[in-house]
C-alpha positions as MATLAB code, in Angstrom:
seq = 'MNRVFLVFGTLLFAGSVFAQQPSGFGGNAGFAESAAQQAPSGLNGLGAASLRGLNATPGSAASLEDKPGSEVAAEKPKSLPDRALSPFQRFVFENTGKLLYPFGSSSLQKEFSVGGETNTPVSADYEISAGDQILVRVWGAIDVNHSATVDRDGQLTIPTVGTFPVAGVRARNLDQFLIAEIGKYYKNFNLSATLGKLSGVSIYVAGQALAPGLHTVSSTSTLASVVFSVAQPGINGSFRNVQLKRGGETVATFDLYDLLRKGELNGDRKLRAGDVVFVSQVGARVALNIDSPAAAIFELKPGENLNDILEIAGVDRTLLRQDTVLIEGFNTANPKAPRGVEQLSYARALNQATLQDGDIVTLFQTRREFANAVTLKGNVAAAARYPFFEGMRIADLVPNTDALIQDSYFKKKGALVQFNKGEARKSVTDPKLQSQLGLDDSKLFNKVSSKADEGEKGEQQIEVVEDTITNLLSQINWDYAVVERLDRTELQTRLIPFNLRKAMAGDPSQNLALQAGDVVTIFSANDADIPQSRTTALIKVTGEVKAPGYYQIAPGETLRDVIVKAGGLAEDAYLFGTKLTRRAIVAEQEVQKQKALDQAERMLVLAQSANTASAINAADAANSQRQAEAQRAYLERLRGVKPDGRVVLDIPPTALSIAEMPPLELVDGDVVSIPAVPGQIVVFGSVYSQGAYAFEPGNTVFDYLGMAGGAAKSSDKSSIFVIRANGKVDSAQQGWVPFVSGLYGKRALPGDAIYVPEDFERVSLTKTLLDYSQILFQIGLGAASVNAIKD';
ca = [
     -77.920  169.983  169.568;
     -74.322  169.563  170.694;
     -73.829  173.303  170.484;
     -76.900  173.851  172.718;
     -75.577  171.471  175.363;
     -72.176  173.149  175.175;
     -73.671  176.605  175.772;
     -75.883  175.247  178.539;
     -72.907  173.583  180.234;
     -70.910  176.745  180.006;
     -73.696  178.708  181.695;
     -73.958  176.121  184.460;
     -70.193  176.329  185.079;
     -70.272  180.138  185.131;
     -73.233  180.092  187.514;
     -71.450  177.743  189.912;
     -68.366  179.953  189.879;
     -70.297  183.159  190.542;
     -72.268  181.410  193.246;
     -69.017  180.877  195.179;
     -67.828  184.476  195.100;
     -68.165  186.598  198.261;
     -70.935  189.147  198.428;
     -70.009  192.549  197.136;
     -67.237  191.420  194.797;
     -67.194  191.018  191.047;
     -66.681  188.007  188.852;
     -62.897  187.862  188.600;
     -62.536  187.365  192.330;
     -64.820  184.402  192.089;
     -62.829  182.954  189.211;
     -59.637  183.372  191.239;
     -61.206  181.659  194.218;
     -62.567  178.848  192.094;
     -59.247  178.357  190.350;
     -57.544  178.010  193.697;
     -60.139  175.568  194.969;
     -60.000  173.444  191.819;
     -56.221  173.578  191.420;
     -54.775  170.131  190.765;
     -52.333  168.648  193.214;
     -48.788  169.645  192.430;
     -45.841  171.504  193.820;
     -44.181  168.343  195.046;
     -47.357  166.923  196.514;
     -48.886  170.167  197.783;
     -52.580  170.393  196.992;
     -54.795  173.442  196.759;
     -55.281  173.553  200.519;
     -51.539  173.507  201.048;
     -51.106  176.301  198.544;
     -53.406  178.423  200.649;
     -51.202  177.700  203.639;
     -48.044  178.585  201.728;
     -49.685  181.850  200.758;
     -49.831  183.217  204.303;
     -47.718  186.256  203.502;
     -48.307  189.977  203.784;
     -50.933  190.823  201.246;
     -52.529  187.378  201.119;
     -55.409  188.459  203.372;
     -56.318  184.970  204.515;
     -58.444  186.123  207.433;
     -59.557  189.189  209.372;
     -59.764  189.991  213.042;
     -61.749  192.966  214.283;
     -59.513  195.805  215.334;
     -60.377  197.239  218.761;
     -61.404  200.848  218.644;
     -61.923  201.026  214.870;
     -64.843  203.106  213.668;
     -66.619  202.147  210.460;
     -69.571  203.990  209.044;
     -71.654  201.113  207.710;
     -70.513  197.670  208.884;
     -67.526  195.861  210.290;
     -64.397  195.483  208.088;
     -64.255  192.752  205.513;
     -61.182  190.925  204.303;
     -59.985  190.780  200.766;
     -60.215  187.383  199.052;
     -57.197  185.111  199.264;
     -54.460  185.855  196.755;
     -54.220  182.582  194.845;
     -50.970  181.455  193.285;
     -50.531  182.308  189.644;
     -49.509  179.617  187.153;
     -46.163  181.373  186.800;
     -45.576  181.165  190.572;
     -46.270  177.435  190.407;
     -43.968  177.082  187.434;
     -41.126  178.858  189.262;
     -41.669  176.715  192.339;
     -41.517  173.505  190.357;
     -38.255  174.605  188.712;
     -36.431  176.201  191.659;
     -38.087  174.840  194.798;
     -38.734  178.420  195.924;
     -42.186  179.942  196.314;
     -41.666  183.493  195.072;
     -44.242  186.280  195.292;
     -44.772  189.275  193.034;
     -42.601  192.217  194.023;
     -44.715  194.653  196.026;
     -47.361  192.140  197.116;
     -46.122  192.182  200.721;
     -46.989  195.891  200.960;
     -50.668  195.415  200.102;
     -53.295  195.529  202.826;
     -55.044  192.411  204.036;
     -58.374  194.100  204.744;
     -60.489  197.107  203.898;
     -63.540  198.879  205.297;
     -66.911  199.140  203.644;
     -67.611  202.850  203.430;
     -63.949  203.725  203.566;
     -61.834  204.891  206.445;
     -63.776  207.835  207.844;
     -61.314  208.839  210.536;
     -58.215  209.158  208.386;
     -56.119  212.353  208.655;
     -57.214  215.121  206.316;
     -54.724  217.193  204.381;
     -54.950  220.963  204.321;
     -55.822  220.845  200.608;
     -58.828  218.589  201.093;
     -61.913  220.014  199.377;
     -65.122  219.716  201.339;
     -67.889  217.837  199.572;
     -71.406  216.580  200.146;
     -71.708  214.126  203.005;
     -68.797  215.500  205.048;
     -69.455  216.143  208.712;
     -68.349  219.507  210.113;
     -68.163  220.340  213.819;
     -68.816  224.080  214.373;
     -68.289  225.950  217.654;
     -69.117  229.685  217.855;
     -68.798  231.824  220.971;
     -69.036  235.527  221.793;
     -72.019  237.449  220.457;
     -73.555  234.108  219.506;
     -73.171  230.713  221.139;
     -73.292  227.638  218.892;
     -71.882  224.121  219.352;
     -73.242  222.050  216.497;
     -72.373  219.097  214.253;
     -73.820  219.262  210.751;
     -73.464  217.330  207.492;
     -72.977  219.019  204.151;
     -76.079  218.276  202.057;
     -76.086  217.100  198.460;
     -76.183  220.706  197.274;
     -72.964  221.477  199.159;
     -74.768  223.578  201.803;
     -73.932  223.608  205.535;
     -76.793  224.586  207.820;
     -75.985  226.042  211.240;
     -79.115  226.475  213.438;
     -79.975  230.079  214.404;
     -77.127  231.270  212.185;
     -77.834  230.330  208.592;
     -76.966  228.155  205.606;
     -73.651  228.506  203.795;
     -72.194  226.929  200.589;
     -69.059  225.089  201.673;
     -68.580  222.534  198.874;
     -65.184  223.028  197.253;
     -63.751  224.975  200.204;
     -60.348  223.638  201.225;
     -59.882  222.399  204.797;
     -57.235  225.025  205.534;
     -59.648  227.855  204.585;
     -62.812  226.572  206.292;
     -62.502  228.721  209.449;
     -61.873  231.935  207.501;
     -64.674  231.150  205.026;
     -67.290  230.636  207.752;
     -66.092  233.677  209.716;
     -66.461  235.797  206.572;
     -69.932  234.398  205.761;
     -71.312  234.631  209.305;
     -69.654  238.041  209.716;
     -72.095  239.416  207.185;
     -74.791  239.066  209.854;
     -73.008  239.030  213.236;
     -70.142  240.837  214.902;
     -67.842  240.173  217.887;
     -67.672  236.382  217.766;
     -65.063  233.642  217.506;
     -65.356  230.446  215.486;
     -63.691  227.043  215.245;
     -64.646  224.480  212.590;
     -63.196  220.987  212.291;
     -63.940  218.072  210.019;
     -65.584  214.985  211.489;
     -66.534  211.907  209.530;
     -65.958  212.311  205.846;
     -68.226  211.230  203.095;
     -67.524  208.084  201.141;
     -66.886  208.005  197.425;
     -68.270  205.194  195.291;
     -65.808  203.956  192.692;
     -65.589  200.975  190.360;
     -62.684  198.533  190.349;
     -62.308  196.599  187.112;
     -59.868  194.575  185.063;
     -57.444  192.049  186.547;
     -58.131  193.163  190.107;
     -58.239  190.959  193.166;
     -61.665  192.320  194.163;
     -63.417  193.914  191.159;
     -66.741  195.597  191.715;
     -68.315  198.689  193.280;
     -66.542  199.972  196.378;
     -67.064  202.889  198.686;
     -63.836  204.532  199.760;
     -62.955  207.596  201.781;
     -63.334  210.914  200.017;
     -59.632  211.475  200.743;
     -58.681  208.399  198.725;
     -56.334  208.613  195.780;
     -55.471  206.216  193.004;
     -52.357  205.086  194.892;
     -54.158  204.483  198.182;
     -56.858  202.256  196.671;
     -54.213  200.175  194.865;
     -52.973  199.186  198.325;
     -56.504  198.354  199.489;
     -59.563  197.613  197.340;
     -57.938  197.852  193.893;
     -55.143  195.352  194.451;
     -53.887  193.507  191.357;
     -55.040  189.898  191.089;
     -52.917  186.934  190.060;
     -52.773  188.244  186.488;
     -53.030  191.920  187.369;
     -50.365  194.507  186.669;
     -48.539  196.284  189.475;
     -47.191  198.777  186.958;
     -50.185  199.781  184.871;
     -53.177  200.740  187.009;
     -55.347  203.260  185.166;
     -57.800  205.847  186.428;
     -60.693  206.300  184.007;
     -63.036  209.237  184.316;
     -65.770  210.075  181.889;
     -64.628  207.357  179.512;
     -61.063  208.665  179.313;
     -57.859  207.542  181.010;
     -56.751  210.496  183.146;
     -53.856  208.864  185.055;
     -51.694  205.758  185.098;
     -50.060  204.565  188.288;
     -46.907  202.406  188.617;
     -46.606  200.841  192.071;
     -42.890  200.144  191.471;
     -42.177  203.890  191.211;
     -43.551  204.373  194.704;
     -41.853  201.361  196.252;
     -38.541  201.814  194.437;
     -38.160  205.607  194.231;
     -40.751  206.971  196.636;
     -42.459  208.799  193.756;
     -46.236  209.168  193.375;
     -46.227  209.704  189.619;
     -49.715  209.524  188.143;
     -51.508  209.684  191.485;
     -54.893  211.466  191.446;
     -57.619  212.119  193.971;
     -60.674  209.960  193.324;
     -64.130  211.202  192.596;
     -67.493  209.492  192.692;
     -67.977  207.307  189.644;
     -64.289  206.894  188.853;
     -63.122  203.580  187.446;
     -59.849  202.052  188.654;
     -58.777  199.629  185.945;
     -56.054  197.043  186.697;
     -54.413  196.080  183.404;
     -53.205  192.665  182.380;
     -49.783  191.914  183.833;
     -46.837  192.505  181.534;
     -43.773  190.354  181.027;
     -42.782  188.554  184.243;
     -39.288  187.495  185.268;
     -38.367  185.511  188.400;
     -35.223  186.570  190.257;
     -33.784  183.474  191.950;
     -31.197  184.599  194.473;
     -30.286  183.653  198.016;
     -31.629  186.900  199.414;
     -34.915  188.422  200.645;
     -34.912  190.262  197.308;
     -35.906  187.056  195.495;
     -39.296  187.710  193.860;
     -41.262  187.843  190.622;
     -40.876  191.125  188.771;
     -42.998  192.713  186.097;
     -41.001  194.272  183.274;
     -41.757  197.261  181.133;
     -40.459  197.309  177.569;
     -36.728  198.023  177.445;
     -35.977  197.084  181.039;
     -33.146  194.633  181.699;
     -31.423  192.789  184.564;
     -29.853  195.999  185.819;
     -33.333  197.503  186.232;
     -34.556  194.416  188.112;
     -31.636  194.513  190.538;
     -32.250  198.200  191.105;
     -35.934  197.609  191.750;
     -35.194  194.687  194.087;
     -32.515  196.587  195.995;
     -30.034  193.709  195.704;
     -26.709  194.126  197.474;
     -24.427  193.564  194.513;
     -21.217  193.435  196.536;
     -21.363  189.681  197.088;
     -22.720  188.638  193.686;
     -20.686  186.104  191.777;
     -19.150  187.748  188.733;
     -18.527  184.762  186.484;
     -21.925  183.091  186.347;
     -25.485  184.253  185.766;
     -28.002  181.634  184.586;
     -31.015  182.668  182.516;
     -33.677  180.043  181.875;
     -36.242  180.947  179.229;
     -38.562  179.776  176.493;
     -37.327  178.890  173.048;
     -40.375  178.495  170.863;
     -38.218  177.335  167.948;
     -37.826  173.956  169.634;
     -41.339  172.658  170.406;
     -40.034  169.376  171.884;
     -37.902  171.144  174.482;
     -39.059  174.773  174.646;
     -37.028  175.642  177.743;
     -33.349  176.490  177.509;
     -30.662  177.862  179.813;
     -27.894  180.329  179.056;
     -24.807  181.015  181.164;
     -23.376  184.524  181.031;
     -20.889  186.554  182.977;
     -22.393  189.060  185.379;
     -21.239  192.052  183.333;
     -22.639  190.666  180.083;
     -25.934  189.630  181.658;
     -26.245  193.058  183.214;
     -25.760  195.049  180.038;
     -26.487  192.803  177.049;
     -28.977  190.117  178.060;
     -32.509  190.698  176.781;
     -35.024  189.368  179.267;
     -38.281  187.817  178.076;
     -41.571  186.891  179.652;
     -41.184  183.673  181.693;
     -37.434  183.948  182.288;
     -35.913  182.713  185.534;
     -32.695  184.554  186.376;
     -30.406  182.850  188.889;
     -27.610  184.764  190.571;
     -25.110  183.244  192.990;
     -23.211  184.541  195.968;
     -19.539  185.074  195.291;
     -17.151  182.162  195.874;
     -15.215  182.242  199.117;
     -12.067  180.974  197.452;
      -8.947  183.152  197.460;
      -6.693  182.967  194.455;
      -3.535  184.094  196.268;
      -3.916  183.385  199.975;
      -2.306  181.087  202.537;
      -3.974  180.784  205.944;
      -2.012  180.742  209.210;
      -3.866  179.680  212.342;
      -3.419  178.071  215.753;
      -0.997  179.191  218.415;
       0.216  182.242  216.488;
       0.366  185.992  216.963;
      -2.058  186.833  214.160;
      -4.215  184.106  212.681;
      -5.141  185.410  209.237;
      -4.887  184.969  205.490;
      -1.594  186.117  204.016;
      -0.765  186.767  200.352;
       0.784  183.855  198.519;
       3.650  184.243  196.077;
       5.474  181.776  193.897;
       8.192  179.929  195.800;
       6.652  180.678  199.208;
       7.699  178.343  202.033;
       6.933  177.787  205.733;
       9.784  180.059  206.825;
       8.295  182.894  204.746;
       4.981  182.543  206.558;
       6.555  182.077  210.026;
       9.842  183.974  209.708;
      10.654  184.254  213.443;
       9.319  183.556  216.922;
       7.514  186.911  217.052;
       4.928  185.328  214.772;
       4.173  182.778  217.532;
       3.592  185.102  220.513;
      -0.141  185.538  221.001;
      -1.645  188.856  222.036;
      -3.019  187.251  225.209;
       0.563  187.127  226.490;
       0.849  190.911  226.375;
      -2.608  191.292  227.837;
      -1.601  189.178  230.828;
       1.605  191.150  231.162;
      -0.439  194.327  231.286;
      -2.466  192.854  234.133;
       0.659  192.460  236.266;
       0.394  196.072  237.456;
      -3.118  195.453  238.745;
      -1.768  194.537  242.148;
      -5.039  195.227  243.955;
      -7.731  193.481  241.955;
      -9.949  193.218  245.010;
     -10.270  196.990  245.148;
     -10.745  197.111  241.375;
     -13.632  194.705  241.662;
     -15.254  196.800  244.390;
     -15.138  199.850  242.116;
     -17.119  197.989  239.427;
     -20.362  196.676  240.898;
     -22.107  195.473  237.729;
     -21.523  191.674  237.471;
     -21.606  191.807  233.671;
     -18.941  194.501  233.589;
     -16.893  192.553  236.146;
     -16.965  189.547  233.829;
     -16.040  191.618  230.772;
     -13.138  193.237  232.629;
     -11.937  189.956  234.114;
     -12.823  191.002  237.684;
     -15.308  188.261  238.518;
     -14.368  185.641  241.098;
     -13.698  182.988  238.473;
     -11.009  185.146  236.867;
      -9.311  186.677  239.894;
      -5.760  185.582  240.583;
      -5.727  183.200  243.505;
      -3.622  183.607  246.606;
      -3.962  180.037  247.909;
      -0.906  177.992  247.002;
      -2.905  174.910  246.021;
      -4.780  177.008  243.453;
      -1.997  179.317  242.390;
      -0.160  176.851  240.249;
      -2.943  175.962  237.840;
      -1.112  177.242  234.771;
      -1.446  175.536  231.412;
       0.767  172.548  230.799;
       3.940  173.377  228.935;
       3.797  177.130  229.604;
       7.170  178.728  230.096;
       6.816  182.454  230.776;
       6.387  183.476  234.400;
       3.778  185.769  235.944;
       4.058  187.197  239.484;
       0.709  188.485  240.760;
      -0.423  188.703  244.410;
       2.430  186.530  245.715;
       1.731  183.946  242.996;
       3.752  182.810  239.989;
       1.918  181.332  237.053;
       2.678  180.876  233.379;
       1.843  183.350  230.651;
       2.761  181.823  227.320;
       1.835  178.369  226.062;
       4.781  176.270  224.955;
       4.916  175.664  221.222;
       4.875  172.139  219.888;
       8.050  172.527  217.864;
       8.043  168.947  216.602;
       4.637  168.901  214.973;
       2.759  171.389  212.791;
       0.633  170.647  209.770;
      -0.304  171.924  206.328;
      -3.866  171.279  205.176;
      -4.032  171.140  201.385;
      -6.979  170.515  199.076;
      -6.311  167.718  196.622;
      -8.306  168.951  193.658;
      -7.962  165.605  191.885;
      -9.535  163.526  194.667;
     -11.414  166.471  196.249;
     -10.218  165.699  199.742;
      -7.990  167.394  202.279;
      -4.427  166.164  202.678;
      -2.501  166.686  205.923;
       1.231  167.276  205.536;
       3.026  167.341  208.926;
       6.370  169.081  209.440;
       8.827  169.975  212.197;
       8.356  173.659  212.927;
      11.746  174.212  214.529;
      13.573  172.695  211.581;
      11.398  174.487  209.062;
      12.173  177.877  210.600;
      15.850  176.930  210.622;
      15.699  176.350  206.862;
      15.850  172.558  206.740;
      14.803  171.805  203.131;
      13.016  168.604  204.139;
      10.783  170.480  206.630;
      10.594  173.988  205.144;
       7.799  172.925  202.828;
       6.841  174.741  199.649;
       3.352  176.197  199.986;
       0.496  176.426  197.518;
      -2.304  178.938  197.244;
      -5.170  177.856  199.500;
      -2.969  176.017  202.027;
      -3.850  176.226  205.728;
      -0.895  176.075  208.116;
      -1.712  175.189  211.744;
       0.732  175.723  214.612;
      -0.019  173.731  217.775;
       0.821  174.331  221.432;
       1.613  171.745  224.076;
      -2.025  172.021  225.157;
      -3.376  170.963  221.771;
      -1.490  167.659  221.807;
       0.535  166.501  224.817;
       4.195  166.599  223.952;
       6.679  164.158  225.483;
       7.629  165.051  229.028;
      11.278  164.798  228.057;
      10.766  167.822  225.775;
       8.844  169.950  228.222;
      10.435  172.676  230.283;
       8.792  172.630  233.713;
       8.103  175.366  236.264;
       8.341  174.034  239.830;
       7.391  175.757  243.066;
       9.596  174.965  246.093;
       8.532  176.086  249.578;
       9.407  175.393  253.192;
      12.734  174.387  254.656;
      15.074  175.173  251.776;
      17.578  177.980  251.627;
      15.937  179.805  248.700;
      12.193  179.031  248.377;
      10.665  180.119  245.065;
       9.859  179.103  241.504;
      12.428  177.228  239.428;
      12.558  176.112  235.841;
      13.975  172.657  235.318;
      15.084  170.987  232.154;
      13.549  167.758  230.871;
      14.636  164.797  233.012;
      15.561  166.803  236.117;
      14.370  165.304  239.402;
      13.236  166.185  242.880;
      16.844  166.183  244.047;
      17.833  168.616  241.270;
      15.185  171.202  242.118;
      16.157  171.123  245.836;
      19.735  171.803  244.776;
      18.488  174.736  242.613;
      16.691  176.031  245.704;
      20.002  176.239  247.562;
      19.763  172.950  249.400;
      18.101  172.008  252.693;
      17.719  174.304  255.671;
      18.822  173.135  259.150;
      15.323  172.147  260.335;
      14.232  170.324  257.163;
      12.128  167.238  257.826;
      12.638  165.220  254.666;
      10.279  162.453  255.761;
       7.400  164.964  255.665;
       8.217  166.256  252.153;
       5.009  166.906  250.279;
       4.914  166.741  246.481;
       1.594  167.703  244.838;
       0.793  167.207  241.167;
      -2.176  168.498  239.201;
      -2.710  165.337  237.174;
      -3.169  163.313  240.353;
      -5.869  165.669  241.646;
      -8.220  164.678  238.822;
      -7.603  160.976  239.372;
      -8.129  161.274  243.119;
     -11.391  163.124  242.544;
     -12.659  160.301  240.313;
     -11.714  157.646  242.855;
     -13.269  159.615  245.689;
     -16.557  159.963  243.861;
     -16.670  156.253  243.071;
     -16.089  155.358  246.747;
     -18.715  157.805  248.015;
     -21.285  156.770  245.407;
     -20.883  153.141  246.493;
     -21.197  154.152  250.150;
     -24.355  156.127  249.369;
     -25.949  153.109  247.689;
     -25.115  151.012  250.727;
     -26.641  153.666  252.959;
     -29.945  153.501  251.084;
     -30.060  149.697  251.246;
     -29.151  149.612  254.952;
     -31.735  152.240  255.821;
     -34.440  150.227  254.082;
     -33.374  147.075  255.949;
     -33.238  148.853  259.323;
     -36.658  150.397  258.799;
     -38.153  147.033  257.875;
     -36.606  145.315  260.921;
     -37.627  147.982  263.470;
     -39.754  146.433  266.209;
     -41.217  149.670  267.572;
     -41.449  153.407  266.867;
     -38.433  154.249  269.026;
     -36.279  151.764  267.144;
     -37.440  153.225  263.808;
     -36.731  156.779  264.984;
     -33.253  155.788  266.152;
     -32.593  154.176  262.770;
     -33.703  157.384  261.054;
     -31.368  159.523  263.188;
     -28.447  157.261  262.412;
     -29.210  157.455  258.673;
     -29.295  161.254  258.811;
     -25.982  161.363  260.644;
     -24.467  159.033  258.072;
     -25.702  161.189  255.198;
     -24.212  164.274  256.808;
     -20.942  162.381  257.156;
     -20.986  161.534  253.442;
     -21.719  165.142  252.499;
     -18.745  166.335  254.554;
     -16.530  163.852  252.765;
     -17.833  165.038  249.387;
     -16.622  168.516  250.239;
     -13.072  167.295  250.829;
     -10.809  168.373  247.966;
      -7.966  166.092  246.863;
      -4.536  167.679  247.044;
      -2.815  165.489  244.449;
      -0.101  164.382  246.837;
       2.549  161.960  245.635;
       3.603  159.751  248.585;
       7.403  159.687  248.623;
       9.464  156.742  249.851;
      11.818  158.649  252.124;
      13.258  157.085  255.291;
      12.000  158.704  258.511;
      15.612  159.398  259.498;
      16.641  160.917  256.128;
      18.860  163.985  256.460;
      20.389  164.503  253.005;
      19.192  165.228  249.494;
      20.773  161.956  248.342;
      18.217  160.059  250.415;
      15.326  161.587  248.476;
      13.935  159.544  245.550;
      15.181  160.525  242.040;
      11.622  161.268  240.908;
      11.309  163.254  237.673;
       9.194  166.369  238.063;
       6.599  167.762  235.679;
       5.356  171.265  235.042;
       3.219  172.637  237.858;
       4.586  170.376  240.615;
       4.797  171.898  244.089;
       7.450  170.670  246.536;
       7.023  171.589  250.196;
       9.495  170.540  252.890;
       8.260  171.159  256.451;
      10.293  171.765  259.578;
      10.601  168.932  262.073;
       7.262  168.830  263.930;
       7.474  168.798  267.692;
       4.150  167.173  268.442;
       1.904  164.159  267.932;
      -1.858  164.694  267.519;
      -4.327  162.283  269.135;
      -8.064  162.692  268.566;
     -11.269  160.752  268.185;
     -12.771  158.472  270.834;
     -10.155  159.103  273.542;
     -10.459  160.683  276.955;
      -8.270  163.699  276.165;
      -7.853  164.819  272.535;
      -4.938  167.088  271.819;
      -1.343  167.582  270.672;
       1.418  165.972  272.697;
       5.120  166.706  272.630;
       7.150  164.327  270.551;
       9.486  162.095  272.508;
      11.933  159.878  270.585;
      11.276  156.212  271.163;
       7.634  156.563  272.150;
       5.156  154.257  270.411;
       1.610  154.784  269.261;
       0.474  153.013  272.423;
       2.422  155.507  274.540;
       0.608  158.455  273.021;
      -2.757  156.778  273.365;
      -1.904  156.397  277.024;
      -1.102  160.112  277.274;
      -4.600  160.787  275.909;
      -6.124  158.585  278.606;
      -6.448  155.603  276.341;
      -9.243  154.577  274.049;
     -12.724  155.179  275.402;
     -15.161  152.366  276.049;
     -17.184  153.408  272.999;
     -14.148  153.263  270.708;
     -13.430  150.733  267.988;
      -9.906  149.669  268.865;
      -9.621  147.443  265.832;
     -10.006  150.440  263.499;
      -7.409  152.842  264.957;
      -5.159  154.367  262.300;
      -2.238  156.773  262.078;
      -1.590  159.300  259.305;
       2.155  159.697  258.890;
       3.816  162.953  257.906;
       4.731  161.497  254.492;
       1.060  160.789  253.703;
       1.019  157.059  254.440;
      -1.635  155.496  256.653;
      -0.901  152.734  259.183;
      -3.918  150.989  260.677;
      -4.678  148.362  263.294;
      -5.896  146.130  260.487;
      -2.282  145.558  259.377;
      -1.622  142.728  261.872;
      -2.247  143.298  265.542;
      -0.521  141.714  268.563;
      -1.026  143.969  271.596;
       2.120  145.699  272.879;
       4.356  143.511  270.712;
       3.758  144.213  267.034;
       1.198  145.866  264.803;
       0.069  149.470  265.192;
       0.346  149.779  268.967;
       3.959  148.756  268.956;
       5.024  150.989  266.101;
       7.251  153.919  266.885;
       5.541  157.275  266.641;
       7.120  159.748  264.265;
       7.102  163.555  264.347;
       3.910  164.916  262.791;
       1.849  161.738  263.265;
      -1.931  162.072  263.644;
      -3.513  159.194  265.645;
      -7.234  158.707  265.204;
      -9.463  156.440  267.326;
     -12.929  155.948  265.779;
     -16.161  155.219  267.635;
     -17.408  151.652  267.856;
     -20.293  151.418  265.411;
     -20.362  147.619  265.390;
     -24.087  147.631  265.967;
     -24.612  149.636  262.824;
     -22.609  147.801  260.207;
     -23.073  150.498  257.590;
     -21.309  153.163  259.627;
     -18.410  150.833  260.155;
     -18.288  150.304  256.425;
     -18.225  154.052  255.976;
     -15.169  154.218  258.194;
     -13.589  151.600  255.971;
     -14.273  153.907  253.069;
     -12.650  156.717  255.029;
      -9.450  154.714  255.124;
      -9.739  154.240  251.360;
     -10.047  157.996  251.045;
      -6.819  158.413  253.009;
      -5.128  155.991  250.677;
      -6.132  157.966  247.586;
      -4.546  161.060  249.032;
      -7.183  163.054  250.896;
      -5.152  162.952  254.086;
      -5.764  165.382  256.933;
      -8.661  167.070  255.149;
     -10.681  163.864  255.515;
      -9.704  163.619  259.154;
     -11.276  167.024  259.712;
     -14.470  165.811  257.998;
     -14.591  162.785  260.295;
     -13.999  164.943  263.381;
     -16.939  167.170  262.466;
];
C-alpha cells in the first residue's frame, strides 16, 4: 500500500511540474522552471524571485519584446525560458559573495523564432530543398516574373515554361542550372533567380538543454547556430559536448569554447530534418574568482589545468600576484569538513595543480608595494619613485637645488617671448583650444597694476610680461620637510620632520637615513605659511621716486628701505598721499564690505515693507516703490566696488623726507605708489557747482564749499565728509561748531575730495545707507565708492 501511494504521489508531482512548462517545450525546461520557483531562500536572504532578478544577464532570456520589421513564417517570436541558477552557482555565491555565470552564457540568444529565421543570408553553397521559395524573372523570347515554392519532390514549376528538378542545386549554380534546363526548349532569353523564404527544418533538442523538444529552424541552420538559440545548454548542460545525432549515430560533436576562444568551428555540421541535437551532462566545473570581467564558471575537459582556464578566459596575466593562488576544493577523505583550501605560488598552480570538479580558484591582483623604492613628491622637479640603496639619505635623494625647480618654471619662462598674447588669442578661435593653450581671459597676463602683482606668496623669481613683473618660482620651505614612514609594528604612518637646508648641507641630525618605502615631501611657502622674517619679498614701487620698478627686499626691511632702493624721492613727491596696497587686506576688506551691504539690504527690505504698509494713497505707495528701486540700484553699484587693499599710513601732511615715513615692514606683493603734489581740490555732490578747484594754502573745507556755491538746500550738511589723499575720511559727525572747529574749519589739503550728500532725512533708510557708505570708506574702498555714490 505504501508503495502504491509513493508511486501515485510521484505521478502527481511530475504532472504538476509538466503542467507548469511552457507550450512547445520538453520536460527538462519545466523541471528547471519548477526548481527555480521552489528554490529555498538563500544567498544571504535572496529568495527565488530575487535570483530571477540577479539573473538578468545576456543569455538569461527573461522577457521578449517584438522586434519591428521582423518577418516570421508561422507566429511571433517566443522567448527561451529563464536560465535558473545552478546549485554550483549558488554554492560559489555563498562562498565568495560573487554571482558567477558559466563562461559563454552571455553569448547565447535570449529569443528564437518558431519556424526559424527565414530571411537570413544564404551562403553560395546552400543546397536548395523542398519548401524553399524561389523568385524567377525571365525576359527576352519569354516573359516570366513568378514566385514558386519547391515541392516535396524537389520540383520547381514555372508557369508556361515547365517543371524542373532543383533539389540539391547549390545557390551559386541556380541561375546556370535553370538557364540550361529552360534552354532545352527556348532560345534568346535572360534569366535571374533568387532565393526568397527558405524552408524550415524540424529537429529534436534533447539532453540537458534549456528548451528540449521539437523545434523548427531555418534550413541554413548548423549545429553551432542552434546551440546559440534553441539548443542552449541548461543549468546542468555542457557547453563543450553538444552532439549531433543522425540515424542513431553521433556524426559530430561541438565545443562552444573552441568557437569563443579560438574562433574555430570544429565539429559544426549543417542540420537536416529529423536530426537530434543532444546536450550532454556538464563536465567538471571550476569557478575562477578574480577581480576581472573574466571571472566565471568554467567547464573542464580531462587534462586541462589552470593555464587552460586562464587562456580560455583571456585573463590579463600581467597584474596577477605571483606569490599566492588559493584553490578551494572537496576532500572526501574528511566527511566532517569536506572542503579544504590550498595556497600555492602562481607558477606552481599554473603547471602542477590538478583541478577537480567543484574547485574555486582565487587569484589576486599584484601588490603595489615596491621592494626598493623611495618616493619624492611635493615642490620638486620630478615627483617620482627612485631606487633605494643601503645607506641612502636625504641628500642622496635631493642632491642639489636643481631637484627643486619645477618644470612649470621653465614653461613660464618660455611664455616670456609671447609678447602679444592678444593677437595669439585672436588666431585661435576655439574656446577649448584657447583654454588648453593658456589663451583664455582667465589666464592672460594682466596689464592693470592692481592685478599684475597677484603672484604666489613667497615666490622669488621675476617675470616681465606686458609691462608687468610677477613671480615664477615658488619659494621653498627650507625649514620644514617630512618623511612619511610605515611603522610595520603598529601599522600606522609616522611623520619624521627635518630641515631641508641643513639636510642638503650634510648635517647628520637632519640628513636622515631613508628606508625602502619612505615618502619624502618637500613643501613650498604656499603649502604652509613660513615666517615673514624668512621670506624674501618682491615689492613694486611707482610714482615720484627716482627709479620706479620692482625691488627685492630682505626679511625685516621697511617702507623706508624700499624707497631708498628706488633711488629716493623725486622733487614733486607728495609723501602724505603715499599709497601702500597689500593683497591680504583685499580679502579682509571684501568680507567686511559684504557684511555691511548684506545688513543694508536686510534693512532695505524691512523699510520697504513698512513704507508700503503706511502708504495712505496710491501716489505715496508709488513714490515709496521708486525710492526702494533707487536704493537697490545704489546697493548694486556699491557691490561692484572692488577693494584696493590700501594700508592707511600715518604720515604728516607736511612730510618731505623718507625719515618721516613710518618704519612699516613690507611683505611680498606690496605695491608702493607715491603721487606728485596735487594742485586741486575736488568738490561734488549736492552743491551748486561741482568740479575741481585750484589748491590754495590755508584754505579750509568751508572755503572750497563756498567756491562751489555752497551746499544746496536739498543737501544734508550734517553728513558732509572729506576723503584725504592718505585714505583717511573726515566727516561732519566728528564734532561740529560752524566756522570754528569740526570739518568746516579744517584746513584743506592737496588731493582732498569733498562730498556733500543729499538730505534724505524723510527716508531714514537712505540716510542709513549713507552711513554705510562712510563705513565702506573706512574699510578702504575710497574713491571707488565715491564714484558709485555719484552715479
